Jmol script that loads the backbone (N, CA, C; Angstrom):
load data "model"
ATOM      1  N   LEU A   1      -8.366   2.375  78.115  1.00  0.00           N
ATOM      2  CA  LEU A   1      -7.551   2.520  79.956  1.00  0.00           C
ATOM      3  C   LEU A   1      -6.753   1.314  79.570  1.00  0.00           C
ATOM      4  N   GLN A   2      -7.154   0.067  79.817  1.00  0.00           N
ATOM      5  CA  GLN A   2      -6.973  -1.232  80.008  1.00  0.00           C
ATOM      6  C   GLN A   2      -5.601  -0.963  78.936  1.00  0.00           C
ATOM      7  N   ARG A   3      -5.233  -0.795  77.652  1.00  0.00           N
ATOM      8  CA  ARG A   3      -4.243  -1.141  77.029  1.00  0.00           C
ATOM      9  C   ARG A   3      -3.306   0.251  77.098  1.00  0.00           C
ATOM     10  N   LEU A   4      -3.788   1.501  78.006  1.00  0.00           N
ATOM     11  CA  LEU A   4      -2.840   1.914  78.624  1.00  0.00           C
ATOM     12  C   LEU A   4      -1.748   1.861  80.009  1.00  0.00           C
ATOM     13  N   PHE A   5      -2.481   0.593  80.316  1.00  0.00           N
ATOM     14  CA  PHE A   5      -1.628   0.438  82.360  1.00  0.00           C
ATOM     15  C   PHE A   5      -2.007  -1.122  82.334  1.00  0.00           C
ATOM     16  N   LEU A   6      -0.810  -1.979  81.896  1.00  0.00           N
ATOM     17  CA  LEU A   6      -1.182  -3.192  81.864  1.00  0.00           C
ATOM     18  C   LEU A   6      -0.176  -3.795  83.257  1.00  0.00           C
ATOM     19  N   PRO A   7      -1.787  -4.289  83.815  1.00  0.00           N
ATOM     20  CA  PRO A   7      -0.718  -4.051  85.393  1.00  0.00           C
ATOM     21  C   PRO A   7      -0.285  -5.787  85.733  1.00  0.00           C
ATOM     22  N   PRO A   8       0.330  -6.390  87.058  1.00  0.00           N
ATOM     23  CA  PRO A   8       0.687  -7.859  87.077  1.00  0.00           C
ATOM     24  C   PRO A   8      -0.983  -8.623  87.303  1.00  0.00           C
ATOM     25  N   GLN A   9      -0.173  -9.684  86.574  1.00  0.00           N
ATOM     26  CA  GLN A   9      -1.954 -10.286  86.799  1.00  0.00           C
ATOM     27  C   GLN A   9      -2.685 -10.511  87.853  1.00  0.00           C
ATOM     28  N   LYS A  10      -1.700 -10.805  89.208  1.00  0.00           N
ATOM     29  CA  LYS A  10      -1.901 -11.108  90.074  1.00  0.00           C
ATOM     30  C   LYS A  10      -0.877 -10.603  91.211  1.00  0.00           C
ATOM     31  N   PRO A  11      -1.921  -9.000  91.553  1.00  0.00           N
ATOM     32  CA  PRO A  11      -0.977  -8.060  92.397  1.00  0.00           C
ATOM     33  C   PRO A  11      -0.835  -9.213  93.611  1.00  0.00           C
ATOM     34  N   LYS A  12      -0.217  -8.502  94.386  1.00  0.00           N
ATOM     35  CA  LYS A  12       0.540  -9.400  95.738  1.00  0.00           C
ATOM     36  C   LYS A  12      -0.120  -8.598  96.900  1.00  0.00           C
ATOM     37  N   SER A  13      -0.056  -7.029  96.289  1.00  0.00           N
ATOM     38  CA  SER A  13      -0.288  -5.628  96.880  1.00  0.00           C
ATOM     39  C   SER A  13      -2.328  -6.104  96.770  1.00  0.00           C
ATOM     40  N   GLU A  14      -2.664  -5.888  98.582  1.00  0.00           N
ATOM     41  CA  GLU A  14      -3.743  -5.819  98.449  1.00  0.00           C
ATOM     42  C   GLU A  14      -4.338  -4.436  98.081  1.00  0.00           C
ATOM     43  N   LEU A  15      -3.493  -3.711  99.059  1.00  0.00           N
ATOM     44  CA  LEU A  15      -3.905  -1.792  98.668  1.00  0.00           C
ATOM     45  C   LEU A  15      -3.770  -1.997  96.994  1.00  0.00           C
ATOM     46  N   VAL A  16      -3.077  -2.967  96.078  1.00  0.00           N
ATOM     47  CA  VAL A  16      -2.998  -2.824  94.893  1.00  0.00           C
ATOM     48  C   VAL A  16      -3.752  -2.894  94.055  1.00  0.00           C
ATOM     49  N   ARG A  17      -5.144  -4.103  94.466  1.00  0.00           N
ATOM     50  CA  ARG A  17      -5.803  -4.964  93.642  1.00  0.00           C
ATOM     51  C   ARG A  17      -7.065  -3.733  94.020  1.00  0.00           C
ATOM     52  N   THR A  18      -6.822  -3.445  95.183  1.00  0.00           N
ATOM     53  CA  THR A  18      -8.172  -2.541  95.413  1.00  0.00           C
ATOM     54  C   THR A  18      -8.097  -0.737  94.669  1.00  0.00           C
ATOM     55  N   SER A  19      -6.763  -0.343  94.702  1.00  0.00           N
ATOM     56  CA  SER A  19      -5.894   0.211  93.815  1.00  0.00           C
ATOM     57  C   SER A  19      -6.746   0.682  91.878  1.00  0.00           C
ATOM     58  N   LEU A  20      -6.146  -0.863  91.623  1.00  0.00           N
ATOM     59  CA  LEU A  20      -6.638  -1.530  90.630  1.00  0.00           C
ATOM     60  C   LEU A  20      -8.242  -1.555  90.111  1.00  0.00           C
ATOM     61  N   ARG A  21      -8.617  -1.843  91.222  1.00  0.00           N
ATOM     62  CA  ARG A  21     -10.833  -2.290  91.459  1.00  0.00           C
ATOM     63  C   ARG A  21     -11.535  -1.095  90.372  1.00  0.00           C
ATOM     64  N   LEU A  22     -10.892   0.230  92.096  1.00  0.00           N
ATOM     65  CA  LEU A  22     -11.555   1.420  91.993  1.00  0.00           C
ATOM     66  C   LEU A  22     -10.922   1.907  90.743  1.00  0.00           C
ATOM     67  N   LEU A  23      -9.735   1.694  89.196  1.00  0.00           N
ATOM     68  CA  LEU A  23      -9.504   2.349  88.527  1.00  0.00           C
ATOM     69  C   LEU A  23     -10.441   2.085  87.338  1.00  0.00           C
ATOM     70  N   THR A  24     -10.793   0.745  87.524  1.00  0.00           N
ATOM     71  CA  THR A  24     -11.199  -0.426  86.277  1.00  0.00           C
ATOM     72  C   THR A  24     -13.194   0.184  86.462  1.00  0.00           C
ATOM     73  N   SER A  25     -13.163   0.049  87.697  1.00  0.00           N
ATOM     74  CA  SER A  25     -14.967   0.591  87.909  1.00  0.00           C
ATOM     75  C   SER A  25     -15.117   1.940  87.400  1.00  0.00           C
ATOM     76  N   SER A  26     -13.946   2.628  88.261  1.00  0.00           N
ATOM     77  CA  SER A  26     -14.456   4.226  87.546  1.00  0.00           C
ATOM     78  C   SER A  26     -14.119   4.512  86.203  1.00  0.00           C
ATOM     79  N   ALA A  27     -13.182   3.648  85.312  1.00  0.00           N
ATOM     80  CA  ALA A  27     -13.346   4.489  83.634  1.00  0.00           C
ATOM     81  C   ALA A  27     -14.863   3.604  83.101  1.00  0.00           C
ATOM     82  N   TYR A  28     -14.910   2.146  83.940  1.00  0.00           N
ATOM     83  CA  TYR A  28     -16.193   1.355  83.326  1.00  0.00           C
ATOM     84  C   TYR A  28     -17.546   2.726  83.265  1.00  0.00           C
ATOM     85  N   ARG A  29     -17.491   3.241  84.819  1.00  0.00           N
ATOM     86  CA  ARG A  29     -18.749   4.411  85.314  1.00  0.00           C
ATOM     87  C   ARG A  29     -18.692   5.588  84.351  1.00  0.00           C
ATOM     88  N   LEU A  30     -17.481   5.821  83.899  1.00  0.00           N
ATOM     89  CA  LEU A  30     -17.165   7.258  83.221  1.00  0.00           C
ATOM     90  C   LEU A  30     -17.860   7.453  81.997  1.00  0.00           C
ATOM     91  N   GLN A  31     -17.418   5.805  81.552  1.00  0.00           N
ATOM     92  CA  GLN A  31     -18.213   5.422  79.855  1.00  0.00           C
ATOM     93  C   GLN A  31     -19.452   5.783  80.013  1.00  0.00           C
ATOM     94  N   SER A  32     -20.131   4.749  80.774  1.00  0.00           N
ATOM     95  CA  SER A  32     -21.482   4.167  81.043  1.00  0.00           C
ATOM     96  C   SER A  32     -21.982   5.901  81.120  1.00  0.00           C
ATOM     97  N   GLU A  33     -22.022   7.044  81.676  1.00  0.00           N
ATOM     98  CA  GLU A  33     -21.562   8.214  81.866  1.00  0.00           C
ATOM     99  C   GLU A  33     -21.938   8.920  80.472  1.00  0.00           C
ATOM    100  N   CYS A  34     -20.786   8.953  80.195  1.00  0.00           N
ATOM    101  CA  CYS A  34     -20.704   9.735  78.595  1.00  0.00           C
ATOM    102  C   CYS A  34     -21.441   9.190  77.784  1.00  0.00           C
ATOM    103  N   ARG A  35     -21.627   7.557  78.063  1.00  0.00           N
ATOM    104  CA  ARG A  35     -22.650   8.112  76.878  1.00  0.00           C
ATOM    105  C   ARG A  35     -24.445   7.930  77.261  1.00  0.00           C
ATOM    106  N   LYS A  36     -24.360   9.065  78.554  1.00  0.00           N
ATOM    107  CA  LYS A  36     -25.569   8.839  78.952  1.00  0.00           C
ATOM    108  C   LYS A  36     -26.042  10.279  78.715  1.00  0.00           C
ATOM    109  N   ALA A  37     -24.911  11.000  77.804  1.00  0.00           N
ATOM    110  CA  ALA A  37     -24.435  12.447  77.741  1.00  0.00           C
ATOM    111  C   ALA A  37     -25.003  12.125  76.545  1.00  0.00           C
ATOM    112  N   LEU A  38     -25.224  12.064  75.644  1.00  0.00           N
ATOM    113  CA  LEU A  38     -25.567  11.397  74.216  1.00  0.00           C
ATOM    114  C   LEU A  38     -26.440  10.180  73.733  1.00  0.00           C
ATOM    115  N   PRO A  39     -27.824  10.398  73.778  1.00  0.00           N
ATOM    116  CA  PRO A  39     -28.503   9.485  74.043  1.00  0.00           C
ATOM    117  C   PRO A  39     -28.654   9.212  72.224  1.00  0.00           C
ATOM    118  N   ALA A  40     -29.135   7.980  71.780  1.00  0.00           N
ATOM    119  CA  ALA A  40     -29.168   7.731  71.022  1.00  0.00           C
ATOM    120  C   ALA A  40     -30.686   7.133  70.512  1.00  0.00           C
ATOM    121  N   GLU A  41     -31.627   7.420  70.908  1.00  0.00           N
ATOM    122  CA  GLU A  41     -32.765   7.673  70.456  1.00  0.00           C
ATOM    123  C   GLU A  41     -33.718   8.367  71.491  1.00  0.00           C
ATOM    124  N   PRO A  42     -34.685   8.550  70.510  1.00  0.00           N
ATOM    125  CA  PRO A  42     -35.189  10.030  70.923  1.00  0.00           C
ATOM    126  C   PRO A  42     -36.199   9.796  72.620  1.00  0.00           C
ATOM    127  N   GLY A  43     -36.527  10.942  73.252  1.00  0.00           N
ATOM    128  CA  GLY A  43     -36.864  10.287  74.309  1.00  0.00           C
ATOM    129  C   GLY A  43     -36.435  11.285  75.012  1.00  0.00           C
ATOM    130  N   PRO A  44     -36.909  11.978  76.450  1.00  0.00           N
ATOM    131  CA  PRO A  44     -36.480  12.698  77.678  1.00  0.00           C
ATOM    132  C   PRO A  44     -34.763  13.127  77.236  1.00  0.00           C
ATOM    133  N   ALA A  45     -34.547  13.431  76.882  1.00  0.00           N
ATOM    134  CA  ALA A  45     -33.321  14.433  77.362  1.00  0.00           C
ATOM    135  C   ALA A  45     -32.742  13.801  78.473  1.00  0.00           C
ATOM    136  N   PRO A  46     -30.931  13.794  78.539  1.00  0.00           N
ATOM    137  CA  PRO A  46     -30.676  13.832  80.232  1.00  0.00           C
ATOM    138  C   PRO A  46     -30.683  14.717  80.673  1.00  0.00           C
ATOM    139  N   ASP A  47     -30.333  14.300  82.223  1.00  0.00           N
ATOM    140  CA  ASP A  47     -30.170  15.959  82.830  1.00  0.00           C
ATOM    141  C   ASP A  47     -28.328  16.005  83.160  1.00  0.00           C
ATOM    142  N   ILE A  48     -28.513  16.673  82.039  1.00  0.00           N
ATOM    143  CA  ILE A  48     -26.919  16.789  81.076  1.00  0.00           C
ATOM    144  C   ILE A  48     -26.248  17.800  83.153  1.00  0.00           C
ATOM    145  N   GLN A  49     -26.841  18.253  83.568  1.00  0.00           N
ATOM    146  CA  GLN A  49     -26.260  18.769  85.278  1.00  0.00           C
ATOM    147  C   GLN A  49     -26.161  17.272  85.845  1.00  0.00           C
ATOM    148  N   LEU A  50     -26.447  16.393  86.314  1.00  0.00           N
ATOM    149  CA  LEU A  50     -26.164  15.019  86.789  1.00  0.00           C
ATOM    150  C   LEU A  50     -25.786  13.781  86.575  1.00  0.00           C
ATOM    151  N   VAL A  51     -25.557  14.708  85.184  1.00  0.00           N
ATOM    152  CA  VAL A  51     -24.294  13.439  84.602  1.00  0.00           C
ATOM    153  C   VAL A  51     -23.092  14.220  84.362  1.00  0.00           C
ATOM    154  N   THR A  52     -22.644  15.433  83.420  1.00  0.00           N
ATOM    155  CA  THR A  52     -21.471  16.237  84.770  1.00  0.00           C
ATOM    156  C   THR A  52     -21.264  16.025  85.903  1.00  0.00           C
ATOM    157  N   GLN A  53     -22.212  15.832  86.728  1.00  0.00           N
ATOM    158  CA  GLN A  53     -21.398  15.582  88.247  1.00  0.00           C
ATOM    159  C   GLN A  53     -20.762  14.433  87.914  1.00  0.00           C
ATOM    160  N   GLN A  54     -21.848  13.399  87.226  1.00  0.00           N
ATOM    161  CA  GLN A  54     -21.178  12.048  88.098  1.00  0.00           C
ATOM    162  C   GLN A  54     -19.400  11.774  86.831  1.00  0.00           C
ATOM    163  N   VAL A  55     -19.841  12.395  85.718  1.00  0.00           N
ATOM    164  CA  VAL A  55     -18.339  12.642  84.835  1.00  0.00           C
ATOM    165  C   VAL A  55     -17.410  12.479  85.628  1.00  0.00           C
ATOM    166  N   ILE A  56     -17.243  14.179  86.165  1.00  0.00           N
ATOM    167  CA  ILE A  56     -16.312  14.560  86.814  1.00  0.00           C
ATOM    168  C   ILE A  56     -16.186  13.632  88.955  1.00  0.00           C
ATOM    169  N   GLN A  57     -16.935  13.057  89.195  1.00  0.00           N
ATOM    170  CA  GLN A  57     -16.471  12.107  90.012  1.00  0.00           C
ATOM    171  C   GLN A  57     -15.488  11.309  89.681  1.00  0.00           C
ATOM    172  N   CYS A  58     -16.254  10.619  88.087  1.00  0.00           N
ATOM    173  CA  CYS A  58     -15.537   9.024  87.875  1.00  0.00           C
ATOM    174  C   CYS A  58     -14.479   9.987  87.632  1.00  0.00           C
ATOM    175  N   ALA A  59     -14.160  11.059  86.839  1.00  0.00           N
ATOM    176  CA  ALA A  59     -12.065  10.863  86.537  1.00  0.00           C
ATOM    177  C   ALA A  59     -11.636  11.697  87.824  1.00  0.00           C
ATOM    178  N   TYR A  60     -12.966  11.956  88.897  1.00  0.00           N
ATOM    179  CA  TYR A  60     -11.758  11.861  90.857  1.00  0.00           C
ATOM    180  C   TYR A  60     -11.127  10.612  90.662  1.00  0.00           C
ATOM    181  N   ASP A  61     -11.958   9.791  90.588  1.00  0.00           N
ATOM    182  CA  ASP A  61     -11.951   8.371  91.452  1.00  0.00           C
ATOM    183  C   ASP A  61     -10.461   8.019  90.422  1.00  0.00           C
ATOM    184  N   ILE A  62     -11.254   8.384  89.243  1.00  0.00           N
ATOM    185  CA  ILE A  62      -9.904   7.506  87.712  1.00  0.00           C
ATOM    186  C   ILE A  62      -8.425   8.444  89.069  1.00  0.00           C
ATOM    187  N   ALA A  63      -8.150  10.018  88.577  1.00  0.00           N
ATOM    188  CA  ALA A  63      -6.765  10.126  89.143  1.00  0.00           C
ATOM    189  C   ALA A  63      -7.067  10.072  91.271  1.00  0.00           C
ATOM    190  N   LYS A  64      -7.372   9.698  91.602  1.00  0.00           N
ATOM    191  CA  LYS A  64      -7.119   9.013  92.915  1.00  0.00           C
ATOM    192  C   LYS A  64      -6.756   7.281  93.279  1.00  0.00           C
ATOM    193  N   ALA A  65      -7.067   6.796  91.869  1.00  0.00           N
ATOM    194  CA  ALA A  65      -6.946   5.664  92.239  1.00  0.00           C
ATOM    195  C   ALA A  65      -5.040   5.442  91.553  1.00  0.00           C
ATOM    196  N   ALA A  66      -5.491   6.195  90.502  1.00  0.00           N
ATOM    197  CA  ALA A  66      -3.878   6.616  89.606  1.00  0.00           C
ATOM    198  C   ALA A  66      -3.087   7.149  90.524  1.00  0.00           C
ATOM    199  N   LYS A  67      -3.120   7.557  91.643  1.00  0.00           N
ATOM    200  CA  LYS A  67      -1.886   8.296  92.413  1.00  0.00           C
ATOM    201  C   LYS A  67      -1.845   7.282  94.077  1.00  0.00           C
ATOM    202  N   GLN A  68      -2.620   6.642  94.008  1.00  0.00           N
ATOM    203  CA  GLN A  68      -2.687   4.853  94.659  1.00  0.00           C
ATOM    204  C   GLN A  68      -1.713   4.436  94.164  1.00  0.00           C
ATOM    205  N   LEU A  69      -2.312   4.559  93.069  1.00  0.00           N
ATOM    206  CA  LEU A  69      -0.819   3.383  92.663  1.00  0.00           C
ATOM    207  C   LEU A  69       0.574   3.764  92.396  1.00  0.00           C
ATOM    208  N   VAL A  70       0.506   4.765  92.007  1.00  0.00           N
ATOM    209  CA  VAL A  70       1.414   5.518  91.830  1.00  0.00           C
ATOM    210  C   VAL A  70       2.520   5.393  92.866  1.00  0.00           C
ATOM    211  N   THR A  71       2.035   6.319  94.198  1.00  0.00           N
ATOM    212  CA  THR A  71       2.661   5.687  95.547  1.00  0.00           C
ATOM    213  C   THR A  71       3.038   4.103  96.229  1.00  0.00           C
ATOM    214  N   ILE A  72       2.093   3.831  95.527  1.00  0.00           N
ATOM    215  CA  ILE A  72       2.330   2.672  96.135  1.00  0.00           C
ATOM    216  C   ILE A  72       3.311   1.187  95.523  1.00  0.00           C
ATOM    217  N   THR A  73       3.078   1.524  94.451  1.00  0.00           N
ATOM    218  CA  THR A  73       4.828   1.148  93.742  1.00  0.00           C
ATOM    219  C   THR A  73       5.866   2.061  93.745  1.00  0.00           C
ATOM    220  N   THR A  74       6.322   3.478  94.180  1.00  0.00           N
ATOM    221  CA  THR A  74       7.049   3.785  93.704  1.00  0.00           C
ATOM    222  C   THR A  74       7.654   3.014  95.533  1.00  0.00           C
ATOM    223  N   LYS A  75       7.003   2.623  96.626  1.00  0.00           N
ATOM    224  CA  LYS A  75       7.781   2.695  97.690  1.00  0.00           C
ATOM    225  C   LYS A  75       7.623   0.914  97.196  1.00  0.00           C
ATOM    226  N   GLU A  76       6.710   0.585  96.425  1.00  0.00           N
ATOM    227  CA  GLU A  76       7.628  -1.257  96.722  1.00  0.00           C
ATOM    228  C   GLU A  76       8.813  -0.957  96.217  1.00  0.00           C
ATOM    229  N   ASN A  77       8.914  -0.298  95.315  1.00  0.00           N
ATOM    230  CA  ASN A  77      10.249  -0.216  94.608  1.00  0.00           C
ATOM    231  C   ASN A  77      11.250   0.514  95.275  1.00  0.00           C
ATOM    232  N   ASN A  78      10.716   1.203  96.291  1.00  0.00           N
ATOM    233  CA  ASN A  78      12.307   2.040  97.151  1.00  0.00           C
ATOM    234  C   ASN A  78      12.738   0.804  98.284  1.00  0.00           C
ATOM    235  N   ASN A  79      11.878  -0.389  97.992  1.00  0.00           N
ATOM    236  CA  ASN A  79      12.360  -0.748  99.280  1.00  0.00           C
ATOM    237  C   ASN A  79      12.838  -2.347  98.811  1.00  0.00           C
TER     238      ASN A  79
END
end "model"
wireframe off; spacefill off
backbone 0.3
color backbone group
């Protein structure tokens, strides 16, 4: 995800920083949840329904953060 979107190193806007934090944390959470779905070691199987709900929530948070960034940067570029 970081390779696709390279934001400024120190964004001036607090809204941009907040959106970037949400985007980054959600991407890491998504990666973690997806790993849970494919256990590498023998043992109890993961609760696929719970993992699926978490993946959906992470994807929603990523989309929300991306939309916020587009909205903010569009407004800033129009001013």
